[in-house]
C-alpha atoms as one frame of an Amber mdcrd trajectory, in Angstrom:
protein
 -38.469-115.364 -80.335 -40.287-112.194 -81.398 -39.553-109.281 -83.697 -38.055
-107.152 -80.915 -35.375-109.721 -80.095 -34.659-110.429 -83.776 -34.488-106.712
 -84.588 -32.164-106.134 -81.639 -29.915-109.001 -82.681 -29.793-107.699 -86.257
 -28.900-104.192 -85.101 -26.168-105.545 -82.820 -24.933-107.712 -85.676 -24.832
-104.726 -88.009 -22.840-102.693 -85.489 -20.454-105.607 -84.975 -20.058-105.980
 -88.739 -19.392-102.274 -89.098 -16.578-102.536 -86.557 -15.222-105.760 -88.033
 -15.208-104.326 -91.541 -12.841-101.618 -90.328 -10.679-103.695 -87.984 -10.639
-107.155 -89.594 -12.248-107.218 -93.045 -11.569-110.939 -93.492 -13.771-111.802
 -90.496 -16.703-109.600 -91.553 -18.051-111.913 -94.268 -18.261-115.082 -92.094
 -19.826-113.007 -89.313 -22.447-111.637 -91.732 -23.175-115.165 -92.924 -23.594
-116.397 -89.339 -25.964-113.516 -88.512 -28.027-114.243 -91.603 -28.222-117.934
 -90.684 -29.522-116.972 -87.237 -32.233-114.828 -88.861 -33.170-117.614 -91.247
 -33.300-120.088 -88.362 -35.574-117.776 -86.381 -37.816-117.366 -89.419 -38.047
-121.112 -89.982 -38.810-121.607 -86.287 -41.705-119.165 -86.703 -42.993-120.734
 -89.922 -43.188-124.282 -88.532 -45.974-123.456 -86.026 -47.816-121.623 -88.820
 -47.935-124.805 -90.855 -49.139-126.750 -87.819 -51.802-124.127 -87.083 -53.104
-124.184 -90.640 -53.614-127.934 -90.287 -55.792-127.420 -87.222 -57.756-124.303
 -88.275 -60.935-125.554 -86.671 -59.518-125.416 -83.140 -60.232-122.396 -80.865
 -58.291-119.321 -79.912 -60.245-116.103 -80.465 -58.454-112.831 -81.063 -60.234
-109.624 -81.941 -59.603-108.102 -85.350 -58.451-104.793 -83.900 -55.863-106.475
 -81.693 -54.463-108.433 -84.630 -54.278-105.335 -86.830 -52.551-103.280 -84.141
 -50.034-106.018 -83.391 -49.301-106.495 -87.094 -48.791-102.751 -87.468 -46.366
-102.736 -84.539 -44.410-105.653 -85.969 -44.224-103.971 -89.379 -42.987-100.728
 -87.869 -40.319-102.384 -85.720 -39.131-104.540 -88.615 -38.926-101.583 -90.982
 -37.085 -99.496 -88.387 -34.523-102.227 -87.743 -34.120-102.874 -91.483 -33.577
 -99.179 -92.167 -30.961 -99.024 -89.430 -29.183-102.056 -90.863 -29.281-100.522
 -94.361 -27.804 -97.295 -93.008 -24.907 -99.321 -91.664 -24.463-100.962 -95.067
 -25.917-104.352 -94.123 -28.558-104.974 -96.795 -28.597-108.727 -96.131 -29.450
-108.294 -92.455 -32.103-105.704 -93.366 -33.810-108.157 -95.714 -33.627-110.872
 -93.043 -35.386-108.636 -90.514 -38.078-107.732 -93.060 -38.623-111.412 -93.892
 -38.985-112.297 -90.218 -41.413-109.392 -89.710 -43.569-110.603 -92.594 -43.565
-114.144 -91.208 -44.599-112.856 -87.773 -47.436-110.802 -89.306 -48.608-113.944
 -91.091 -48.506-115.771 -87.763 -50.525-113.003 -86.081 -53.160-113.009 -88.826
 -53.956-116.709 -88.513 -56.937-116.116 -86.182 -58.480-113.809 -88.793 -57.973
-116.420 -91.483 -59.539-118.968 -89.173 -62.627-116.764 -88.674 -63.019-116.182
 -92.418 -62.758-119.894 -93.162 -65.262-120.669 -90.421 -67.711-118.161 -91.868
 -67.233-119.578 -95.358 -67.834-123.085 -94.016 -71.098-121.946 -92.410 -72.237
-120.242 -95.602 -71.492-123.326 -97.679 -73.437-125.574 -95.296 -76.779-123.962
 -96.250
């Protein structure tokens, strides 16, 4: 699951909540809670591979710095856009969930850079 699918789901959830708040206010709160749980689940699913990757930092997988920076910038922009849209619809909780997922995905994208820095530090310490 990536930021585009999570952002899309959050925007659809916000629109659904906007409609439910007008038509059936009693159903809006459980629906908001369910949407937030989906976002939290997606975030946890993203964080688990990060923990596994940190354990095996010495294994390969080269990514250029420019590519990582550009991808992180794209993720940040999409997450902020979706969060702003959710806030405009009055769904602060969904907006914060999208921002959290975006930050977790940026952390995931930056792992190759962290790996390169740690490798360089290991080489410098070996002298």
